[in-house]
N, C-alpha and C positions, 0 to 999 in steps of 0.2 A: 644284709646289703650284697656283701661281696659275693656270696652264693648265687644270687640274683642275677648279678653282673656275669659272672661266669656260667651261668646257664642261658642267658642272652646270648653271651658270644659265641658259646657252641652251636647255638640256634642259627645266629647269622654265619658263621662258618661252613655248617651242616647244608645252608640255604646256595651260598656262594657255589660248593662242592656241586651242589646238585644243577645250579645254571651252568656252572663251568661244563659240567659232564655232558648235558643236555647239547650246549653247544658244540661240542666235541663229535659227540654221535652226530647232529645234523651235518657236519661239516664232512663227516666222512661219507655218510649216505650223497650226499649231493655230491661230491669228488668220485663216488662210484658210479651215480646216475651217469655223471659227463664223461667219464672214462669209457662206460659201456654201453652208451647211447641206442647203438646200432642193435645190440642185444635186446634190449627192453623194447624198440619201437616195436608198433602194430601196424605193419604196412598192409595196403588193401589191394592196390591193382598188383598186377601179374610184374611187370616192370620195375614197379617200385619196391617189390619184395625182391627181385633179383640185384638192386643194386643197393639193398641194405646193409647185408653182411660185407664184410671184408671182402676184396677180390682175392684174385690167386696168386698176386704178386708178394713175396715179402718184402717189407720196408725197410730201407736203412734211413739215418739222418746224419747230417753233418751241418755245421753252422760258421760263420766265418765273421769276423770284425768288420763293420762296415764304417768304421773310422768315421763316424759320425754321430757326434751324443744324442741325436734325434731318433735315429733309426737303429744304433746300436749293434745289431748283429743282422747277417741275413740267416735264416734258416731256411733247410732244405731237404725234404723227405722225397726221397728218389726209389724206384724198385732195386731191391740188393744185387740183383742178375746184372746191373750195368756194368760191373768190372768185367765179365766175362762173356756178356753179350753183343752181337755185332748190331743189334738194333737202335734206332734212335726214338725217343720218347718225346710225346707232346709235354708241354708245359702249361702251368697254371699258376698266376700269379695272385696271391690274396691281399687284401687290404682290411685294415684292422677298422673296427668299431671303435668309438672314442673310449679312449681309456683302455682297451682291450688289447692287449700286444698278442703277436702271432702264438708266444709262447703258451697261451691260456687255451688256445683251441687245437691244441697238438694232436688230439685223437681224430678230431676233424680232416687235419689234413694227411693224417697216415691212412685215413680211411679213402682219400681220393688217390692217395699215390699207390693204394694197393691193387688199384684197377688198372695201371699203368702207367702213371703221370708223375714227372717231376712237378713237384709243388712246393711253391717257395714263397715265404714272408719273412716279415722284419718286425722289430718293436717298436715302430713309430705309433703312438698314441693318440696322433691327429692327421691322419691319412688324406685329408679332404680335397688337397690340391692335385694329388695323386702324383705328387715328386718322388715319395719314397717306394711306390711302386715301379717307376722309371726306372731309380737306382736300382731295385733289386732285378729288374729283366736286364739292364745294362749289366749288372754283374754275372749272372748268368750265360751272357753274350758273350764275355771277356772269357768264361771258365770254358765255352764250348770252343775255342782258340787257341786253349791254353794246352800244350800236349803234356805238361805235367799234372794236370786237372784230372780226377778223374770223370767229369762231364765232358772232357774232349770228345769233340765230334760225335757225343751220343744226344745232343737236344734236336729236336725237330723243330726248327725255326719258324717253319712254314704253317705249324699248327699250335698256337700260343692262346691262350684263354685267360680271362681274368674274371675274379669274384670279391665282393666285397659286403658286410654287413654293415649298415647302419651309415656312419658317417664313412665306412670303407666304402659303402654302396657310390655315394657321392665321390668317393675317391677313385674307384674303378672307373666310374663314366668320366671322369676329368683326365686320367690315366689314358683312356682311349681317345678323348677329343681334343686334349690341350696340349700332351707330354709329344716329346720328339717322336718314340717309338710306338705311339699310338697306331699307327697303321699296320703294325705287326698282330695284333691280335685279330682273332676269327671268330671269337665268341665272348659273349657277357654275360653274367650272372649278378643280380643284387637279391640280398636279403634285407628286407625292411629298410630301403634307404630313404635318408632323411627327405622329409615333404620338399617341397620348394616354400611352404609357409616359413618354416625354420630355418632353411638354406638359401638364406636370402642375405643381401649385402646391409639391411635396415636392423635384421635380427640377429644373425651370428657374423655378420662380416662377409667381406666381399670373396675371401679365399673358399667360403661355401658355395658358391655359387656354380651351379651347373646347366648347362643346355643338352637334354636329351634327345633333342632333335637332331643333334648332329652326328649321333650315332648311325654307323651304317653296317654294324655287324650284328647277327642274331642275338637276341636280349631275351632274358627270362628273369622275371621279376615276381619276389614272392613277398608274404607281410604276413603277419597275423590278426587275429578277429579281435583280440582281448584288449584292453583299454589303452595299456600305453602304447600300442602301437595304433590302433583304430581311432582313438579319442572319440568325440561325440560331435566335432564340427563338420557342417556340411561342404565347406568350401574353402577356398584358400583366404577369403576375407573376414572369416570369424575371426573375433577376437579372444575367445575363450574355446576350451576343449580339442585343441589340436592336438592330435596324436604326434607318435614321430613319423609313422608311414600308412596315413589313413587311406581309406578308399577313392576318397575324392582325388586325392593326389597320385596314386598307385594308377588310377584312370587315365587322368590328364597327362601323365607320362606314357602311358600307353599310346595314347591317340597322338602325344605329340613326335613317337616314333616314324620315320618313314614306313609308308606301306610298302613300300620296296624291301623293306628288312623284315626276316621272320621274327616275330614276337609273340612273347606269351606273357600271360600275367595270372596269379591265384593266390588266394589268401586260406592259409591254414586256419580251420575252425578250432576254436578253444586254446589257440597259441598266443604267445605274446611276444615283447620285442627280444627278449635274450633267448627264446626258444627256436629262432627262426634259421639258425645256421647249421642248429644239429638238425633240427624237426625237418626240414627240406632237403638233406644231405643226400637223398637216394635219386630226387630228381635232379637235383645239382649235377650229380654223377655223372646219370644218363644224358643230360645236355652235353656235357662236355666230351662223354663216349661219342655221341652224335655228329660233333660238329668237329671235333679234336684227332678222332679216332676214325669216323666214318662208319659206325657199326651202325648197320641200316635197320637193322628192326626195332631201334630205339625210337625211330620215327611217328610208331604208333603209338607213343606215350603222347605227345604233344601236338599231331597234325591227323588227319583224316577223316571219316566219318565216324570211326569208333576211339576217337583220341583218348587215351585211358584217364588223363588227368581230368577230363572235360567231366567224366562219370564218378571218378573217384571223390567219396563223402568227406573224407578228411578234409577236402578243398571247399571252397566256394569263391563265387564273383571270378570264375576261370574266363580268359579269353583267348583266343589264339587267331591270327589273320590265315592261319594255313589249316585250319579246323572248316572241315565241311558241316553244315549242320543238316 
């Protein structure tokens, strides 16, 4: 009997070791894929191909206490040449998705910074009101005026953009439309912004409410076609099957944006909610290059007779009010 028990214990131990080993291996694979997402990507369009790799700027990183238990710290990625350069650099503030702090997406922020941006985020896991993005922007403005700061007179405050994923998309819109310095932003990007069916006072609470019709700056929206994002609900009133960022909500948001605003929307084929910040990174970079750095050729990605994103088969359901059919 003891021998049988011993054998069973050895079998159980071996199974545990196999499970732990498989989990560790899977974790290592996922971590590698996340850290090297731009190397593993298979971009299709020429502009998408251009902005998929790292840019030409070496990137440095710094952080500072936010002196706030919610935001915890400000995290800033910036061109390493800032200390010796006389240039100023455009700024992008990033708003976090639910439970996903900036430190979880550091490779995305580094990628954007490598194209010549100062990119800043924080550790707020509930960014919906835009307050933490406002605090991050105010911190940078303070640093730009501090002669002891590495960022002293290095921020191009005339060219500030904001992006956000999921709840962070809500936070980005609210930072632009509700926060004190919202008028400083010149371009907006959202990845899988929470639908208005969920981001409502009745479902998630009043702090989630956003009104995208109040946005008066260029806006680029992306989401995925797989289930978590897309769901299978046909409209806002459906009681079942609501995805986080379904097509009906993206279309409603697109239509709600003023026609005087440059606006683009697209969904990535066979991508889901968690894929979108990395998946659409090249086009997010192109968007900010155009509106914050005035790189002219990038407009061909979104606008004109042969707008690249309109024919890129990695995307579907594309709309652009500057695209000529």
